[in-house]
C-alpha positions in Angstrom: 138.3 71.4 139.3 142.1 71.2 139.4 144.3 74.2 138.8 147.5 72.6 140.0 150.7 74.3 138.7 148.6 77.2 137.2 149.7 80.7 137.9 146.9 83.3 138.5 146.9 87.0 139.0 143.9 88.4 140.8 143.6 92.2 140.9 141.7 93.9 143.7 142.2 90.8 145.9 142.8 92.2 149.4 139.2 91.8 150.3 135.7 90.9 149.1 135.1 89.2 145.8 138.8 89.3 144.8 139.9 87.7 148.1 137.4 85.0 147.8 138.5 84.3 144.2 142.2 84.2 145.3 141.4 81.7 148.1 139.2 79.5 146.0 141.7 79.3 143.1 144.5 78.6 145.6 142.5 75.8 147.1 142.2 74.3 143.6 146.0 74.2 143.4 146.9 77.5 141.7 149.8 79.7 142.5 148.2 83.0 143.2 149.4 86.6 142.9 147.4 88.8 145.3 147.5 92.4 144.0 145.9 95.5 145.3 146.6 99.0 146.5 147.4 98.0 150.1 150.4 95.7 150.4 149.8 94.9 154.1 146.3 93.6 153.3 147.6 91.6 150.3 150.2 90.0 152.6 147.4 89.0 155.0 145.6 87.2 152.2 148.9 85.5 151.2 149.2 84.2 154.8 145.7 82.8 154.6 146.5 81.0 151.4 149.7 79.6 153.0 147.6 78.3 155.9 145.6 76.2 153.5 148.7 74.8 151.9 148.8 77.2 148.9 151.5 79.3 147.3 151.1 83.0 146.9 152.8 86.3 146.3 151.7 89.8 147.3 152.3 92.7 144.8 151.1 96.2 145.4 149.6 97.9 142.4 147.3 100.7 141.2 145.9 99.1 138.1 145.2 102.4 136.5 149.0 103.0 136.4 150.6 101.2 133.4 154.0 101.0 135.0 152.7 99.4 138.2 150.7 96.9 136.1 153.8 95.9 134.2 155.6 95.4 137.5 152.9 93.0 138.6 153.4 90.8 135.5 157.2 91.0 135.9 157.1 90.0 139.5 154.7 87.1 138.7 157.0 85.8 135.9 160.1 86.2 138.1 158.5 84.2 140.9 156.5 81.6 139.0 157.8 81.7 135.5 154.5 82.3 133.6 151.0 83.7 133.8 148.2 81.3 133.0 145.1 83.2 134.3 144.3 86.8 134.9 141.2 87.8 136.9 140.5 91.5 136.4 138.5 92.1 139.6 139.7 95.5 140.9 137.0 98.1 140.8 135.3 101.0 142.7 131.8 102.1 143.1 130.5 105.6 143.6 126.8 106.6 144.1 126.1 110.1 142.9 123.4 111.7 140.8 124.3 113.0 137.4 124.1 116.5 138.6 126.5 115.8 141.5 129.1 113.5 139.9 132.2 115.4 138.7 134.3 114.9 135.7 137.1 113.8 138.1 134.7 111.2 139.6 133.8 109.9 136.2 137.4 109.7 135.1 138.5 107.9 138.3 135.8 105.2 137.9 136.6 104.6 134.3 140.4 104.6 134.9 140.1 101.8 137.5 137.1 99.8 136.4 137.7 99.9 132.6 141.2 101.2 131.8 142.5 98.7 134.4 141.0 95.8 132.5 142.7 97.1 129.3 146.1 97.7 130.9 146.2 94.4 132.8 145.1 92.3 129.8 147.6 94.1 127.5 150.3 93.3 130.0 149.7 89.6 130.4 148.8 88.7 126.8 152.4 88.5 125.5 153.2 86.0 128.2 150.1 83.9 127.3 151.0 84.0 123.7 154.4 82.6 124.5 152.9 79.6 126.1 150.2 79.1 123.6 147.1 79.6 125.8 145.6 81.5 128.7 142.5 82.6 130.4 141.3 86.2 131.2 138.3 86.6 133.4 136.8 90.1 133.8 134.5 91.0 136.7 131.6 93.2 135.4 128.2 93.6 137.0 124.5 93.4 136.4 124.8 97.2 136.3 126.5 96.7 133.0 123.3 95.2 131.7 120.6 97.3 133.4 120.5 100.8 134.8 121.0 101.7 138.5 120.0 105.1 139.8 122.8 107.5 140.7 125.5 105.2 139.2 126.1 106.6 135.7 129.9 106.2 135.7 129.8 102.8 137.3 127.1 101.5 134.9 129.1 102.9 131.9 132.3 101.2 133.0 130.6 97.8 133.7 128.7 97.9 130.4 132.0 98.6 128.5 133.7 95.6 130.3 131.0 93.3 128.8 131.8 94.5 125.3 135.6 94.6 125.6 135.3 91.0 126.8 133.6 90.1 123.5 136.2 92.0 121.5 139.2 90.5 123.2 137.7 87.0 122.9 137.4 87.5 119.2 140.9 89.1 118.9 142.8 86.6 121.1 141.1 83.3 120.0 143.8 82.8 117.5 146.3 82.4 120.4 144.0 80.0 122.3 143.3 82.7 125.0 139.8 82.5 126.4 138.3 85.8 127.6 135.1 85.7 129.6 133.3 87.9 132.2 131.3 87.3 135.4 128.5 89.7 136.2 127.8 89.7 139.9 124.4 90.7 141.2 124.1 92.2 144.7 127.0 90.7 146.7 127.7 91.2 150.4 131.1 93.0 150.5 132.6 96.1 151.9 131.5 97.9 148.8 127.9 97.2 149.4 128.0 97.4 153.2 126.4 100.9 153.5 123.7 99.9 151.0 122.7 96.8 152.8 122.7 98.1 156.3 119.5 100.0 155.6 116.7 97.3 156.0 114.3 99.0 153.7 116.9 99.2 150.9 117.8 95.5 151.5 114.2 94.5 151.3 113.8 96.4 148.0 116.9 94.6 146.6 115.7 91.2 147.7 112.4 91.8 146.0 114.3 91.8 142.7 116.2 88.6 143.4 114.1 85.4 142.7 116.4 83.3 144.9 115.6 85.7 147.7 119.1 86.1 149.2 122.0 88.5 148.9 125.0 86.8 147.2 128.2 85.9 148.9 131.7 86.5 147.5 132.1 82.7 147.3 129.3 82.6 144.7 131.4 84.6 142.3 134.6 82.8 143.2 133.0 79.4 142.3 132.1 80.9 138.9 135.7 82.1 138.4 137.0 78.7 139.3 134.9 77.1 136.5 135.9 79.7 133.9 139.6 79.3 134.9 139.5 75.5 134.6 139.9 73.2 131.7 136.1 72.6 131.9 135.6 76.0 130.2 138.1 75.6 127.4 135.4 75.9 124.7 133.8 79.0 126.3 134.9 82.4 125.2 133.3 85.9 124.9 130.5 85.3 127.3 129.3 87.1 130.5 128.1 84.7 133.1 125.7 86.5 135.4 125.7 85.3 139.0 122.8 87.3 140.3 120.3 85.1 142.0 118.0 85.6 139.0 117.9 89.4 139.0 118.1 89.7 135.2 115.2 87.4 134.6 112.9 90.4 135.2 
């Protein structure tokens, strides 16, 4: 799948799933904007992209801050002249029971996981309308489809992403902007490191995965490449779950 000359913004791309998506899309020929809260880490990803012959730009941003989000888009257009694809990947996870989670915890998770999708999409859409097409890919989770204990705020945010994906697909279809989501299952990242280091917990998780393995960031990146490509031009409003079969239960 060829993304030559396409310009992509990937939020939360200094590590994990976001980094894998940035590298995979760069390998397919895209110019990639690596955006996250730590500029040094973003620059390291940019250097990796350059070593494989790609072209990339690092931009620091807190995606819950509308002014910083606008700056990402401005920097992208200044450097590359356009925005073809947005991958709303940035997100945080917090495991606390309902009695322990605070209002501040809840607000923080929704600000980054959900409000960030809204702000970033709102910022890129005018650029996509100008050029007559675009792709928005939102990263949700199987936790947006089923409940996970002690994760009320996270589940709420990820479920909302599934539905805002449907709404934006409907609203933006007139501009030939495709909006889809990817729902990862259990993926081996820094976010899940503490969860997976406990062997009993890992075995419990594997028991729910028919393919009997923990996912890799590259599994999600390959799905993002498909949805970003011309091969997915007639697909909009869907959530593609990449979960090893978890949701078949």
